[in-house]
C-alpha positions as CSV (number, residue, x, y, z in Angstrom):
1,M,-8.6,22.3,7.2
2,T,-10.5,19.1,8.5
3,N,-8.6,16.3,7.7
4,K,-9.8,12.9,6.8
5,I,-9.9,10.5,9.9
6,L,-8.5,7.1,8.5
7,R,-9.4,4.5,11.0
8,V,-7.2,2.0,11.9
9,G,-7.0,-2.1,13.2
10,V,-3.9,-2.8,14.4
11,I,-2.9,-6.4,14.1
12,G,-0.5,-8.0,17.0
13,C,-0.4,-5.6,20.1
14,G,3.5,-6.9,21.4
15,E,6.5,-4.0,21.9
16,I,6.3,-2.3,18.6
17,T,3.0,-2.0,19.1
18,Q,3.1,-0.8,22.4
19,V,6.2,1.6,21.6
20,A,5.8,3.1,18.4
21,H,2.4,2.6,16.4
22,I,-0.2,3.6,19.4
23,P,1.7,6.3,20.4
24,T,2.4,8.0,16.9
25,L,-0.7,7.7,15.6
26,G,-2.2,8.9,19.2
27,F,0.0,11.7,18.2
28,L,-1.5,12.2,14.8
29,S,-5.0,12.2,15.7
30,D,-6.0,14.7,12.8
31,Y,-4.9,12.3,10.7
32,F,-5.8,8.2,12.7
33,Q,-8.2,6.5,15.1
34,I,-7.1,3.2,16.2
35,T,-10.9,1.6,16.3
36,Y,-10.1,-2.0,16.5
37,L,-7.2,-4.3,18.1
38,C,-6.6,-7.8,17.6
39,D,-4.2,-10.0,19.5
40,V,-4.4,-13.7,20.2
41,S,-3.3,-12.4,24.2
42,E,-6.5,-10.8,26.5
43,N,-4.2,-9.0,28.7
44,A,-2.2,-7.6,25.4
45,L,-5.5,-6.2,24.0
46,Q,-6.1,-5.0,27.2
47,H,-3.3,-3.0,28.2
48,S,-3.0,-1.7,24.6
49,K,-6.7,-0.6,24.7
50,N,-5.9,1.9,27.3
51,K,-3.4,3.1,25.9
52,V,-5.4,4.4,22.6
53,I,-6.2,7.7,22.4
54,G,-9.2,9.2,21.3
55,G,-11.9,6.3,23.1
56,P,-11.5,2.9,23.5
57,P,-10.7,0.7,20.2
58,K,-12.7,-2.7,19.8
59,T,-11.0,-5.5,20.6
60,T,-10.5,-9.2,19.6
61,C,-8.6,-12.5,18.9
62,K,-9.5,-12.8,15.5
63,A,-7.6,-11.0,12.9
64,E,-10.7,-11.5,10.1
65,E,-12.9,-10.0,12.5
66,L,-10.5,-7.2,12.1
67,C,-10.0,-7.4,8.8
68,A,-14.3,-7.6,7.8
69,S,-14.9,-4.7,9.9
70,T,-16.4,-2.0,8.6
71,D,-15.3,0.4,11.4
72,V,-11.6,-0.6,9.7
73,D,-10.2,1.7,6.5
74,I,-6.0,0.9,7.2
75,V,-5.0,-3.0,8.4
76,M,-1.7,-2.9,10.6
77,I,0.0,-6.3,10.3
78,A,2.7,-5.8,13.6
79,N,2.5,-9.0,14.6
80,S,5.0,-12.1,14.6
81,D,6.7,-12.5,11.0
82,A,4.9,-15.9,10.1
83,F,1.4,-13.9,10.3
84,H,2.1,-11.3,8.0
85,V,1.1,-13.0,5.3
86,P,-2.1,-14.6,5.9
87,H,-3.4,-11.7,7.3
88,A,-2.1,-9.4,4.7
89,L,-4.1,-11.5,2.9
90,L,-7.2,-11.8,4.3
91,G,-6.6,-7.5,4.8
92,L,-6.7,-7.9,0.7
93,K,-9.8,-10.0,0.7
94,H,-11.7,-7.4,2.6
95,D,-10.4,-4.9,-0.1
96,K,-8.7,-3.1,3.0
97,I,-5.4,-0.7,2.8
98,V,-3.0,-2.8,4.3
99,F,0.3,-1.7,6.2
100,I,2.7,-4.6,6.8
101,E,5.7,-4.4,9.3
102,K,8.6,-5.4,7.5
103,P,9.4,-8.6,6.6
104,M,6.2,-8.6,4.8
105,A,7.0,-11.7,3.9
106,L,9.9,-14.8,4.3
107,S,9.6,-17.1,0.7
108,L,9.7,-15.7,-2.5
109,K,6.2,-18.0,-2.6
110,D,4.3,-15.9,0.0
111,A,5.8,-12.8,-1.7
112,D,4.2,-13.5,-4.9
113,D,1.1,-14.1,-2.9
114,I,0.4,-11.3,-1.8
115,I,1.5,-9.5,-5.5
116,Q,-1.2,-11.5,-7.1
117,L,-3.7,-11.3,-4.6
118,E,-3.2,-6.8,-3.8
119,K,-3.8,-6.9,-8.0
120,Q,-7.3,-8.3,-7.9
121,S,-7.9,-6.3,-5.1
122,S,-9.3,-2.8,-4.5
123,G,-7.2,-2.7,-1.5
124,K,-3.0,-2.0,-1.5
125,V,0.0,-2.4,0.2
126,M,2.7,-0.3,2.0
127,V,4.9,-2.1,3.6
128,G,7.2,-0.7,6.9
129,Y,10.4,0.2,6.1
130,M,10.5,3.1,8.1
131,R,13.9,4.3,8.0
132,R,13.4,5.2,3.9
133,Y,11.1,7.7,5.2
134,T,13.4,9.5,7.7
135,A,14.2,13.2,6.4
136,G,18.0,12.6,6.5
137,F,17.8,9.0,4.2
138,I,16.2,11.3,1.2
139,D,17.7,14.1,1.5
140,A,21.5,11.7,1.0
141,I,20.0,9.9,-1.5
142,K,20.0,13.3,-3.4
143,E,24.1,13.4,-2.7
144,I,24.0,10.1,-3.5
145,G,22.6,11.0,-6.8
146,S,25.0,14.0,-7.8
147,L,27.9,12.0,-7.2
148,D,30.2,11.3,-10.3
149,Q,31.0,8.1,-10.0
150,I,30.6,5.8,-6.6
151,Q,34.0,4.1,-6.3
152,Y,32.7,1.9,-2.9
153,A,29.9,2.1,0.0
154,R,29.4,0.4,3.1
155,V,26.5,-0.7,5.1
156,R,26.6,-1.2,8.8
157,D,24.3,-2.5,11.6
158,V,25.7,-3.2,14.5
159,V,23.1,-2.7,18.1
160,G,22.9,-3.9,21.2
161,P,19.5,-5.2,22.7
162,N,16.2,-4.0,21.9
163,S,15.6,-4.1,25.9
164,S,17.9,-1.6,26.4
165,F,16.5,1.1,24.6
166,V,12.7,0.1,25.2
167,G,13.4,0.2,28.8
168,Q,14.8,3.7,28.1
169,S,11.6,4.8,26.0
170,G,9.4,6.1,28.2
171,T,6.5,4.2,26.7
172,F,6.5,0.9,29.2
173,P,5.5,-1.7,27.6
174,K,4.4,-5.0,28.7
175,A,4.5,-8.7,27.7
176,F,2.3,-11.2,28.2
177,S,2.0,-15.2,27.9
178,D,-1.5,-16.0,28.2
179,Y,-1.7,-17.4,24.8
180,K,-3.4,-20.6,23.7
181,P,-1.5,-24.1,23.2
182,E,-3.2,-23.6,20.1
183,D,-1.7,-20.7,19.0
184,S,1.5,-21.7,19.6
185,R,1.3,-24.5,18.0
186,E,0.2,-22.4,15.3
187,L,3.5,-20.1,15.6
188,T,5.4,-23.3,15.6
189,S,3.6,-24.8,12.3
190,R,3.8,-21.6,10.2
191,T,7.5,-20.7,11.0
192,D,8.8,-24.1,9.8
193,Q,6.8,-23.8,6.9
194,F,8.1,-20.7,6.0
195,L,12.0,-22.0,6.3
196,Q,11.4,-25.1,4.4
197,Q,9.4,-22.9,1.4
198,A,11.9,-20.3,1.6
199,L,15.7,-22.6,2.7
200,T,14.6,-25.9,1.9
201,K,12.2,-25.3,-1.7
202,E,13.8,-22.0,-3.4
203,L,17.2,-22.2,-2.2
204,G,17.7,-25.8,-1.7
205,I,19.6,-25.7,1.4
206,P,18.8,-27.7,4.4
207,V,17.0,-26.0,6.9
208,G,19.0,-25.9,10.6
209,P,19.1,-24.0,14.0
210,D,21.9,-22.4,12.0
211,T,20.3,-21.5,8.6
212,A,16.9,-20.2,10.4
213,T,18.7,-17.9,12.6
214,Q,20.6,-16.1,9.4
215,W,17.0,-16.0,7.8
216,R,15.6,-14.6,10.9
217,H,18.0,-12.3,11.6
218,L,18.3,-10.9,7.8
219,G,14.3,-10.8,7.4
220,S,14.5,-8.7,11.4
221,L,17.2,-5.9,11.3
222,G,19.0,-7.3,7.8
223,S,15.5,-5.9,6.0
224,H,16.2,-2.4,7.3
225,D,19.5,-2.2,6.0
226,L,19.3,-4.1,2.3
227,S,16.3,-2.4,1.9
228,A,17.8,1.2,1.7
229,M,21.1,-0.2,0.5
230,R,18.5,-1.1,-2.6
231,E,17.4,2.3,-2.9
232,A,20.1,4.1,-2.4
233,L,22.4,2.0,-5.0
234,G,20.0,-0.8,-6.9
235,M,20.6,-4.1,-6.5
236,P,23.2,-6.2,-6.6
237,T,24.3,-8.1,-9.3
238,G,26.1,-10.7,-7.1
239,V,28.1,-11.5,-3.7
240,L,31.5,-12.2,-3.8
241,G,32.0,-13.8,-0.8
242,A,30.1,-13.5,3.0
243,S,30.1,-14.9,6.3
244,L,27.5,-15.9,8.3
245,C,25.8,-16.3,12.1
246,T,25.2,-19.4,14.3
247,A,22.3,-20.3,16.1
248,Q,25.0,-20.9,19.5
249,G,28.0,-18.5,18.4
250,P,28.1,-15.0,17.4
251,Q,25.4,-13.0,16.0
252,F,27.1,-11.5,13.6
253,W,26.9,-11.7,10.1
254,S,28.8,-9.9,6.7
255,A,28.6,-9.7,3.1
256,L,30.6,-8.0,0.2
257,F,28.5,-7.4,-3.2
258,Q,29.0,-6.7,-6.1
259,Y,27.9,-3.5,-8.1
260,P,28.6,-3.0,-11.9
261,S,31.1,-0.8,-11.2
262,F,32.2,-0.9,-7.5
263,A,31.6,-3.0,-4.2
264,V,29.8,-2.7,-1.3
265,S,30.5,-3.9,2.0
266,Y,27.8,-5.0,4.6
267,E,28.9,-5.8,8.4
268,S,25.8,-6.7,10.8
269,G,24.9,-8.0,14.3
270,I,23.1,-7.9,17.6
271,D,25.4,-8.2,20.9
272,E,25.2,-6.8,24.7
273,V,26.9,-3.2,24.1
274,P,23.7,-1.1,24.6
275,R,24.4,0.9,20.9
276,F,23.0,1.7,17.6
277,D,25.5,1.5,15.6
278,A,24.3,2.2,11.7
279,S,24.6,4.0,8.3
280,I,25.2,3.6,5.4
281,E,28.3,5.1,3.8
282,V,28.9,6.0,0.0
283,F,32.3,7.0,-1.6
284,G,32.4,9.2,-5.0
285,K,36.4,10.1,-6.2
286,Q,35.5,14.0,-3.9
287,K,32.9,13.4,-2.2
288,T,31.8,11.0,0.7
289,V,27.7,11.1,2.1
290,K,27.2,8.6,4.9
291,V,23.5,8.8,6.7
292,C,23.4,7.5,10.3
293,F,20.5,6.2,11.5
294,D,19.5,5.7,15.5
295,S,17.5,3.8,17.7
296,P,13.3,4.3,16.3
297,Y,12.7,3.0,19.7
298,V,13.4,6.0,21.6
299,K,11.6,8.8,20.1
300,G,12.6,12.2,18.8
301,L,16.2,11.1,17.9
302,P,17.4,12.2,14.1
303,T,18.7,10.7,11.7
304,T,21.9,12.9,10.4
305,M,23.7,13.4,7.2
306,H,27.2,13.6,6.8
307,I,29.1,14.9,3.5
308,R,33.1,15.1,3.3
309,E,33.8,17.0,0.3
310,K,36.7,18.5,-1.4
311,L,36.1,21.5,-2.6
312,E,37.0,24.1,-6.1
313,D,39.7,25.4,-4.2
314,G,41.6,21.7,-3.3
315,S,40.1,22.5,0.2
316,F,38.5,20.1,3.0
317,R,34.6,20.6,4.4
318,E,33.0,18.6,7.0
319,S,29.2,18.6,7.4
320,M,26.2,17.5,9.1
321,T,22.7,17.7,8.4
322,R,20.3,17.4,10.8
323,K,17.4,18.8,9.1
324,T,14.4,17.8,11.7
325,Y,13.7,15.5,15.1
326,E,9.9,13.9,13.6
327,D,11.4,10.6,13.8
328,A,11.3,7.8,11.1
329,Y,7.4,6.2,12.6
330,T,6.1,9.4,12.7
331,L,6.9,10.5,8.8
332,E,6.3,6.9,7.5
333,M,2.4,7.3,8.9
334,K,2.5,10.9,7.5
335,E,3.5,8.7,4.0
336,L,0.7,6.2,5.2
337,Y,-2.2,9.2,5.1
338,E,-0.7,10.2,1.5
339,F,-1.1,7.0,0.1
340,A,-4.4,5.8,1.6
341,V,-6.4,9.3,1.0
342,N,-4.1,11.5,-2.0
343,G,-3.6,8.1,-4.1
344,K,0.4,9.3,-4.1
345,P,2.8,6.5,-4.5
346,A,4.2,4.3,-1.7
347,K,7.7,3.4,-2.3
348,T,7.7,0.5,-0.3
349,T,5.7,-1.9,-2.0
350,S,5.2,-5.3,-2.2
351,E,7.0,-5.7,-5.3
352,D,9.6,-3.9,-3.7
353,A,9.9,-5.9,-0.5
354,K,10.4,-8.9,-2.4
355,K,14.0,-8.1,-3.7
356,D,15.1,-8.2,0.0
357,L,14.3,-11.5,0.0
358,E,16.5,-11.9,-3.5
359,V,19.3,-10.6,-1.7
360,F,18.9,-12.7,1.7
361,G,19.3,-15.8,-0.9
362,M,22.3,-14.1,-2.2
363,I,23.5,-13.9,0.7
364,M,22.5,-17.1,2.0
365,K,24.2,-19.3,-1.2
366,A,27.8,-16.9,-0.8
367,G,27.9,-17.7,2.9
368,L,27.4,-21.7,2.4
369,E,29.5,-22.1,-0.5
370,G,32.0,-20.5,1.1
371,Q,32.1,-22.4,4.5
372,A,31.2,-25.6,2.0
373,R,35.5,-24.2,0.2
374,L,36.9,-24.5,3.7
375,G,35.4,-27.4,4.6
376,I,33.7,-25.5,7.7
377,K,30.4,-27.9,8.9
378,N,26.9,-25.4,9.0
């Protein structure tokens, strides 16, 4: 069978594009062809252009040009977080399929802007939570659904620096700094705007080095875990307590979520140890289900499901399932194809992504309220 080849325009030629998106789309050449690249760095454009399989794409420094092009079916947004929303709005304005790397937005207002324009556009949005498309996670969701009653759950994500994994990925990405001063100023301005909107206007929290650092961490590493937690367990009813990271101190944070009949502990952080320790573990009365994620920066590392259970005869059984070596980005891009061509509903929608921001807000408020009770200055 001959598939329809979707033409992809990628906005942002940084690390994730060079390490994951360009190689993955190239390997899936029966489904996708990169036809356009956009970045504010000319050197990044030229370097990335040479990595594209299937012929050199057009390049531009203007996102509007890419979004308006008749050579683009899908706008893939993989640049700095501060530009996700304006470029998603551009894509929807031109009625494109818009794939946005998480976080889709970092304020409720920005999320609502995307949701509203998507309703008016003939384009549509899918958000890039690649962990939720792994086979191991999908299997674990089914196992969790079979539990008689959830007793407790743990969500954990403690990782070393990305450079440790990227340097061993075999993709040889390069970083460039040939930005115009006005581009750097715009990045700073947009970052300040979404922090003021999200923290001060929506949560009543002053923007400072600590609160800004924590919000950015929740939007980057935290969004993976909390989005997957929501799919596995639903939305929490509240946060019983939380500890927050600081700008100059330890980059670790935690929270205790309350659900109607059980609690979930969440811990996450970044240090200098080169390992990737990410999992969701759910405890039932007679069965425990755990899904373990590995670094997405090294292709082919599997997501695995681990089950510990009491059998009918009272004996104990422990098993590990590795369903496939297909990596998270490959599985996610296959779902993107089904979404764009065959109309298969995406589970990582714009409305779904907004829920992450609600959870972020719960954590921030609980953490700061706890600090205030203890007399800790933020």
